[in-house]
C-alpha positions as CSV (number, residue, x, y, z in Angstrom):
1,M,0.0,0.0,0.0
2,I,1.3,3.5,-0.9
3,D,2.1,5.4,2.3
4,K,0.9,9.0,1.7
5,Q,1.1,12.1,3.9
6,P,-2.0,13.9,5.2
7,N,-1.9,16.3,2.2
8,G,-2.3,13.3,-0.1
9,K,1.2,13.4,-1.5
10,K,3.6,10.4,-1.6
11,A,6.2,10.4,1.2
12,R,9.6,11.8,0.0
13,I,12.5,9.6,1.0
14,L,16.2,10.3,0.5
15,V,18.6,7.3,0.4
16,A,22.3,7.8,1.1
17,D,24.7,4.9,0.7
18,D,28.2,4.6,-0.9
19,D,27.4,1.0,-2.1
20,A,25.9,1.2,-5.6
21,S,24.2,-2.2,-5.3
22,M,22.7,-1.4,-1.9
23,R,21.4,2.0,-3.3
24,S,19.7,0.1,-6.1
25,V,18.1,-2.5,-3.8
26,L,16.8,0.2,-1.4
27,R,15.6,2.4,-4.2
28,F,13.7,-0.5,-5.9
29,N,12.1,-1.6,-2.7
30,L,10.9,1.9,-1.8
31,I,9.6,2.8,-5.3
32,E,7.8,-0.5,-5.3
33,E,5.9,0.7,-2.2
34,G,5.0,3.9,-4.0
35,Y,7.4,6.4,-2.3
36,D,9.1,9.3,-4.1
37,V,12.8,8.3,-3.8
38,T,16.0,10.3,-4.3
39,I,19.4,8.6,-4.0
40,V,22.9,10.0,-3.3
41,E,26.3,8.5,-3.0
42,D,27.7,9.9,0.3
43,G,26.9,12.0,3.3
44,Q,28.0,15.3,1.8
45,Q,25.6,14.9,-1.1
46,A,22.9,13.8,1.4
47,L,23.3,17.0,3.5
48,K,23.3,19.2,0.4
49,A,20.1,17.5,-0.8
50,V,18.4,17.9,2.6
51,R,19.3,21.6,2.8
52,A,18.1,22.3,-0.8
53,A,14.8,20.3,-0.4
54,N,11.6,22.3,-0.4
55,P,9.5,20.9,1.1
56,P,11.8,18.9,3.3
57,F,12.2,15.2,2.9
58,D,9.9,13.1,5.1
59,L,12.6,10.5,5.7
60,V,16.3,10.0,5.2
61,V,17.7,6.4,5.1
62,S,21.5,6.7,5.5
63,D,24.3,4.2,5.8
64,V,26.5,4.8,8.8
65,K,29.9,4.3,7.3
66,M,30.4,6.6,4.2
67,P,33.4,8.6,2.9
68,G,33.3,12.2,3.9
69,L,30.4,12.7,6.3
70,T,29.2,9.6,8.2
71,G,25.6,8.7,8.7
72,M,25.8,9.9,12.3
73,E,27.2,13.3,11.1
74,V,24.3,13.5,8.6
75,L,21.9,12.8,11.5
76,N,23.4,15.4,13.7
77,A,23.3,18.0,10.9
78,I,19.6,17.3,10.2
79,T,18.8,17.5,13.9
80,A,20.7,20.8,14.3
81,Q,18.9,22.2,11.2
82,G,15.6,21.5,13.0
83,D,13.8,20.1,10.0
84,D,10.8,17.7,10.5
85,T,12.7,15.0,8.7
86,A,13.0,11.6,10.3
87,V,16.2,9.6,10.0
88,V,16.8,5.8,9.8
89,L,20.4,4.6,10.0
90,V,21.6,1.4,8.3
91,T,24.9,-0.4,9.0
92,A,26.6,-3.7,8.6
93,F,28.8,-3.1,11.7
94,G,26.1,-2.4,14.3
95,S,26.1,-3.0,18.1
96,V,23.7,-2.3,20.9
97,E,25.8,0.7,21.9
98,D,25.7,2.1,18.4
99,A,22.0,1.7,18.2
100,V,21.4,3.4,21.6
101,G,23.7,6.2,20.6
102,A,21.8,6.7,17.3
103,L,18.4,6.8,19.0
104,E,19.7,9.2,21.6
105,A,21.0,11.5,18.9
106,G,17.5,11.6,17.3
107,A,17.3,8.7,14.8
108,V,13.9,7.1,14.7
109,D,15.3,3.6,13.9
110,Y,18.6,1.8,13.5
111,I,18.7,-1.2,11.1
112,T,21.6,-3.7,10.9
113,K,22.5,-5.4,7.7
114,P,21.6,-7.9,6.4
115,F,17.9,-7.4,6.7
116,R,14.9,-9.0,5.1
117,R,12.9,-7.1,2.5
118,A,9.6,-7.3,4.5
119,E,11.3,-6.1,7.7
120,F,12.9,-3.1,5.9
121,K,9.5,-2.1,4.5
122,T,7.9,-2.4,7.9
123,R,10.6,-0.3,9.5
124,I,10.1,2.5,6.9
125,V,6.3,2.5,7.5
126,R,6.9,2.7,11.3
127,A,9.5,5.6,10.9
128,L,7.0,7.6,8.8
129,E,4.3,7.0,11.4
130,Q,6.5,8.2,14.2
131,R,7.3,11.4,12.2
132,Q,3.6,12.0,11.7
133,L,2.9,11.4,15.4
134,R,5.5,14.1,16.3
135,R,3.8,16.5,13.9
136,D,0.3,15.7,15.3
137,H,1.6,16.3,18.8
138,R,3.0,19.7,17.9
139,R,-0.2,20.6,16.2
140,L,-2.2,19.6,19.3
141,Q,0.1,21.7,21.4
142,A,-0.5,24.7,19.2
143,Q,-4.3,24.2,19.4
144,V,-4.2,24.0,23.2
145,L,-2.0,27.2,23.2
146,A,-4.4,29.0,20.9
147,S,-7.4,28.1,23.0
148,S,-5.8,29.1,26.3
149,E,-4.1,32.3,25.1
150,T,-6.5,34.2,22.9
151,F,-7.6,37.8,22.4
152,V,-10.7,38.9,24.3
153,T,-11.9,42.2,23.0
154,A,-14.9,44.3,22.1
155,S,-12.8,47.2,21.0
156,P,-13.3,48.1,17.3
157,R,-9.7,49.3,17.2
158,M,-8.4,46.0,18.5
159,M,-10.6,43.9,16.2
160,N,-9.4,45.9,13.2
161,L,-5.8,45.2,14.4
162,L,-6.5,41.5,14.7
163,G,-7.8,41.5,11.1
164,I,-4.5,43.0,10.0
165,I,-2.5,40.4,12.0
166,D,-4.4,37.6,10.4
167,R,-3.8,39.0,6.9
168,I,-0.1,39.3,7.3
169,A,0.5,36.1,9.2
170,P,0.7,33.7,6.2
171,S,3.6,35.7,4.7
172,D,7.2,35.3,5.8
173,A,7.8,39.0,6.3
174,V,9.5,40.2,9.5
175,V,7.1,41.9,11.9
176,L,7.8,44.6,14.5
177,I,5.3,44.9,17.3
178,T,5.3,48.0,19.4
179,G,3.3,49.0,22.5
180,E,3.5,49.7,26.2
181,S,4.6,47.0,28.6
182,G,1.9,44.5,29.4
183,T,-0.3,45.1,26.3
184,G,0.2,41.6,24.9
185,K,3.0,41.8,22.4
186,E,4.0,38.1,22.9
187,L,0.3,37.1,22.5
188,V,0.3,38.9,19.1
189,A,3.5,37.1,18.1
190,K,2.0,33.7,19.0
191,R,-1.1,34.5,17.0
192,I,1.1,35.4,14.0
193,H,2.9,32.1,14.4
194,Q,-0.3,30.0,14.8
195,K,-1.8,31.5,11.6
196,S,1.5,31.3,9.6
197,L,2.5,28.6,7.1
198,Q,5.1,27.4,9.5
199,N,2.8,26.9,12.4
200,E,3.8,23.3,12.8
201,G,7.4,24.4,13.5
202,P,8.6,25.7,16.9
203,F,7.7,29.1,18.5
204,V,10.8,30.2,20.3
205,P,10.7,33.4,22.5
206,V,13.8,35.3,23.6
207,N,13.7,38.2,26.0
208,C,16.7,40.3,25.0
209,A,16.5,42.4,28.2
210,A,16.6,39.4,30.5
211,L,19.9,37.9,29.3
212,P,23.3,39.3,30.2
213,R,25.1,40.9,27.3
214,D,28.0,38.4,27.4
215,L,25.5,35.5,27.1
216,L,23.1,37.0,24.6
217,E,25.3,36.2,21.5
218,T,25.7,32.5,22.3
219,E,22.0,32.2,23.2
220,L,20.9,33.6,19.9
221,F,23.5,32.1,17.6
222,G,25.0,29.2,19.5
223,H,28.7,28.2,20.0
224,E,31.0,25.3,19.2
225,K,32.6,23.1,21.8
226,G,35.8,24.7,23.0
227,A,34.9,28.2,21.6
228,F,35.6,29.8,25.0
229,T,36.4,28.8,28.5
230,G,33.4,26.8,29.9
231,A,32.2,25.8,26.4
232,H,32.3,22.0,27.1
233,K,29.9,21.0,24.4
234,T,28.3,22.5,21.3
235,H,25.3,24.7,22.0
236,R,22.5,25.3,19.6
237,G,21.3,28.9,19.6
238,K,17.7,30.1,19.5
239,F,17.9,30.7,15.7
240,E,18.7,27.0,15.2
241,L,16.0,25.9,17.7
242,A,13.4,28.1,15.8
243,N,14.3,26.6,12.4
244,N,11.2,26.2,10.2
245,G,9.3,28.1,12.8
246,T,9.1,31.5,14.5
247,L,11.7,33.4,16.6
248,F,10.2,36.0,18.9
249,L,12.7,38.7,19.9
250,D,11.1,40.5,22.7
251,E,12.6,43.8,24.0
252,I,14.6,44.1,20.8
253,G,15.5,47.7,21.8
254,E,17.8,46.3,24.5
255,L,20.0,44.4,21.9
256,P,23.6,45.8,22.1
257,L,24.9,47.6,19.0
258,E,27.6,45.0,18.4
259,L,24.9,42.3,18.1
260,Q,22.6,44.4,16.0
261,S,24.9,44.1,13.0
262,K,25.1,40.3,13.3
263,L,21.3,40.1,13.6
264,L,20.9,42.2,10.5
265,R,23.3,39.8,8.5
266,V,21.2,36.8,9.6
267,L,18.0,38.5,8.5
268,E,19.5,39.4,5.1
269,E,21.3,36.1,4.4
270,G,19.4,33.4,6.4
271,I,22.7,32.0,7.7
272,I,24.1,32.0,11.2
273,D,27.7,31.7,12.5
274,R,28.1,29.8,15.7
275,I,30.8,31.3,18.0
276,G,34.0,29.5,17.3
277,G,32.6,27.7,14.3
278,D,34.0,27.5,10.8
279,Q,30.8,26.3,9.1
280,R,27.9,28.6,8.4
281,Q,24.4,27.2,9.3
282,P,21.5,28.0,7.0
283,V,18.2,28.6,8.9
284,K,14.6,29.2,7.8
285,V,13.1,31.4,10.5
286,R,10.2,33.9,10.6
287,V,11.4,36.7,12.9
288,V,8.9,38.7,15.0
289,A,10.4,41.4,17.2
290,A,8.8,43.6,19.9
291,T,9.7,46.6,21.9
292,N,8.1,49.2,24.3
293,R,10.7,51.8,23.1
294,D,10.3,54.3,20.3
295,L,12.9,52.8,18.0
296,R,12.9,55.9,15.7
297,Q,14.1,57.9,18.7
298,E,16.6,55.2,19.5
299,V,17.9,55.4,15.9
300,E,18.3,59.2,16.1
301,A,20.1,58.9,19.5
302,G,22.5,56.4,17.9
303,R,21.5,53.5,20.1
304,F,19.8,51.4,17.4
305,R,21.0,50.8,13.8
306,R,18.9,52.6,11.2
307,D,19.3,49.7,8.7
308,L,18.2,47.1,11.2
309,F,15.2,49.2,12.2
310,H,14.0,49.3,8.6
311,R,14.7,45.6,8.1
312,L,12.6,44.8,11.2
313,N,9.9,47.3,10.4
314,V,8.7,45.6,7.2
315,I,5.3,45.3,8.8
316,G,4.8,47.4,11.9
317,I,2.0,46.7,14.4
318,T,1.2,49.0,17.4
319,I,-0.9,47.5,20.2
320,P,-3.2,50.1,22.0
321,S,-2.9,50.4,25.7
322,L,-5.7,49.2,28.0
323,R,-6.6,52.9,28.6
324,E,-7.3,53.2,24.9
325,R,-9.7,50.2,24.9
326,P,-11.8,50.8,28.1
327,E,-14.6,48.6,26.7
328,D,-12.3,45.6,27.2
329,I,-11.5,46.1,30.9
330,V,-14.5,44.4,32.5
331,L,-14.6,41.8,29.6
332,L,-11.0,40.9,30.3
333,A,-11.5,40.8,34.1
334,K,-14.3,38.3,33.6
335,H,-12.2,36.3,31.2
336,F,-9.4,36.0,33.7
337,L,-11.9,35.0,36.4
338,H,-13.0,32.2,34.2
339,L,-9.5,31.0,33.4
340,Q,-8.2,31.2,37.0
341,T,-10.9,29.5,39.0
342,K,-13.5,26.8,38.5
343,D,-15.7,28.4,41.2
344,E,-18.6,30.7,40.4
345,V,-17.1,34.1,41.1
346,T,-18.6,37.3,39.9
347,L,-17.7,41.0,39.9
348,A,-19.9,43.4,41.9
349,P,-21.1,46.4,39.8
350,T,-19.2,48.8,42.1
351,L,-15.9,46.9,41.5
352,A,-16.5,46.8,37.8
353,E,-16.9,50.6,37.8
354,A,-13.8,51.0,39.8
355,L,-11.8,48.8,37.4
356,E,-13.0,50.9,34.5
357,Q,-11.8,54.1,36.2
358,R,-8.2,52.9,36.9
359,L,-5.4,54.1,34.7
360,W,-3.8,50.7,34.2
361,S,-0.2,51.7,33.6
362,G,0.7,48.0,33.6
363,N,-2.1,47.3,31.0
364,V,-3.5,43.8,30.6
365,R,-0.7,42.2,32.6
366,E,-1.6,44.4,35.6
367,L,-5.3,43.5,35.3
368,K,-4.5,39.8,35.1
369,N,-2.3,39.9,38.2
370,L,-4.9,41.9,40.1
371,I,-7.6,39.4,39.3
372,S,-5.2,36.6,40.4
373,R,-4.7,38.3,43.8
374,M,-8.4,39.0,44.4
375,I,-9.2,35.4,43.6
376,L,-6.6,34.1,46.1
377,L,-7.7,36.4,48.8
378,R,-11.5,36.5,48.1
379,R,-13.9,36.2,51.0
380,G,-16.9,35.1,49.0
381,P,-18.3,34.4,45.6
382,V,-18.8,38.1,44.7
383,L,-15.7,40.3,44.4
384,D,-16.3,43.9,45.6
385,L,-14.3,47.1,46.4
386,A,-13.0,45.5,49.7
387,D,-11.3,42.8,47.6
388,L,-9.5,45.6,45.6
389,A,-7.5,46.7,48.5
390,E,-4.0,45.3,48.8
391,P,-3.2,43.1,51.9
392,G,-2.8,45.4,54.9
393,Q,-4.2,48.4,53.1
394,K,-7.5,50.1,54.2
395,T,-10.3,50.0,51.8
396,K,-10.3,53.8,51.6
397,P,-6.9,55.3,51.7
398,E,-6.4,58.2,54.1
399,P,-5.8,61.6,52.6
400,P,-2.2,63.0,52.7
401,S,-1.3,65.6,55.3
402,K,-2.2,69.1,54.4
403,T,1.2,70.3,55.6
404,N,3.2,68.0,53.2
405,P,2.9,67.4,49.5
406,P,1.9,63.9,48.3
407,S,4.8,61.4,48.6
408,L,5.4,57.8,47.8
409,Q,3.3,56.2,50.4
410,T,2.1,52.8,49.3
411,N,-1.6,53.6,49.5
412,V,-1.4,57.1,48.1
413,L,0.5,57.2,44.9
414,R,-1.4,54.5,42.9
415,P,-3.3,55.2,39.7
416,G,-6.9,56.0,40.6
417,H,-6.1,56.5,44.3
418,L,-4.1,59.7,44.3
419,E,-5.6,62.4,46.6
420,L,-4.1,65.9,46.5
421,P,-3.7,68.3,49.5
422,D,-5.6,71.6,49.7
423,E,-2.4,73.6,49.8
424,P,-0.1,74.2,46.8
425,F,2.9,71.9,46.4
426,D,5.9,71.6,44.1
427,L,5.2,69.2,41.2
428,M,8.8,69.1,40.1
429,E,9.8,68.0,43.6
430,L,7.2,65.3,43.6
431,E,8.3,64.0,40.2
432,K,11.9,64.1,41.3
433,E,11.1,62.0,44.4
434,I,9.2,59.5,42.2
435,V,12.1,59.0,39.9
436,E,14.8,58.9,42.6
437,K,12.9,56.3,44.7
438,A,12.1,54.2,41.6
439,L,15.8,54.3,40.7
440,A,16.8,53.3,44.2
441,K,14.2,50.5,44.2
442,H,16.0,49.0,41.2
443,G,19.5,49.4,42.5
444,G,20.3,52.3,40.1
445,N,19.5,50.2,37.0
446,Q,18.2,52.7,34.5
447,S,16.7,50.2,32.1
448,A,14.8,48.4,34.8
449,T,13.6,51.8,36.3
450,A,12.4,53.0,32.9
451,R,10.4,49.8,32.5
452,Y,9.0,50.2,36.0
453,L,7.9,53.7,35.2
454,T,6.7,52.6,31.7
455,I,8.7,55.3,30.0
456,P,11.5,55.1,27.4
457,R,15.0,54.9,28.9
458,H,16.1,58.1,27.1
459,V,13.2,60.0,28.8
460,L,14.4,58.7,32.2
461,I,17.9,59.9,31.4
462,Y,16.6,63.3,30.4
463,R,14.7,63.6,33.6
464,L,17.7,62.7,35.7
465,E,19.8,65.2,33.9
466,K,17.1,67.8,34.4
467,F,17.0,67.1,38.2
468,S,20.8,67.0,38.7
469,G,21.7,69.8,36.3
470,E,24.5,67.6,34.8
471,S,24.9,64.7,32.4
472,T,24.2,61.3,33.8
473,D,26.3,58.3,32.6
474,S,24.3,55.7,30.9
475,E,24.7,52.0,31.5
């Protein structure tokens, strides 16, 4: 019976063997079963055929001992490339240790010569079935992810944006997502991946701000064994892990200038260079980047490459803040209630009104975290204003002293809860206190402070310079 793929096409199989008679036997047996077969004479040709194949081969059947590249090297290269291609190794010199090693390296089967014709055909069918099971598993994971992480909106602006996202998703164009922290940039990136043509491939997120600069390059591009002190084994970078899928570069504005040029080259050429390596690795990756910075201002300030900005901004998407979509606040609150508890919990009308009046500087993330806290600390099935207060805080915050201006008391300076004194006060001094205490809270780290205050880093630096009257060193 002809083994076809779910799309109705015959399975494509590549056979690599330096023995001409064995190539002929394998080719005849596979064609007899109805497969689409390609044969090559050695590992180098096999790897070249795999990299040029579009779509990828379903299965590679490779001899282990071949001149040039061995079957194990072919297997390792295919695994590193991240293709959905299954590999079966064939050898006349097999042992239990060799078989275990091959399976641990990613082969779906290991066949020892001589073998019977019927046994070989059965092994091929089983290998293709295992490949399909892996694809089905990834598809199921994507469906679960899509059902649990979805956009809940009644905002016309947001629904229009979702329509644009769905139209551009099937392309392979680079996308740049901008918006305030907590608006759902990663959720947009996942939606683009789920609706793309490579949705069966991996979705690999990278937070460029969360990784130390000296580790960021190896995390993105990988390194070879012995490339530097401590490099005890080869490390595959995020680009390789995202091959045939989507790489989400969050906080792209935090990428150091020296790495921006390397990222640009990868975007232009589709080839990566591992640190310490002498072989360039081709990758097929859809890149989606995101930032809460104004990259145009970063370009003008010399902190971001102009050519990289234009390469990333092929398609630009800006997500509105929660303040700009007030019709979604209560809708999202109820959605998070449904996701986070199986109990029947509702919002009191007074609480719903209070939620709509908040400024939500942390956007959807802040709302989600607030609902989580209220669920954990709830006293009954109906959440009301009393549940809105933080632990240890009075339901109604006391007004600040009339003799002193507002200051950073926990229950005073919160969006929607600020009460002003009757007497005049110095706004500049209050702003200075906010910035100084936020900077102290984050150990002097300007980037972390800027994210905490939800302002661009250059705006924070400008304010510090204004307060001190002198230039402030950047990190």
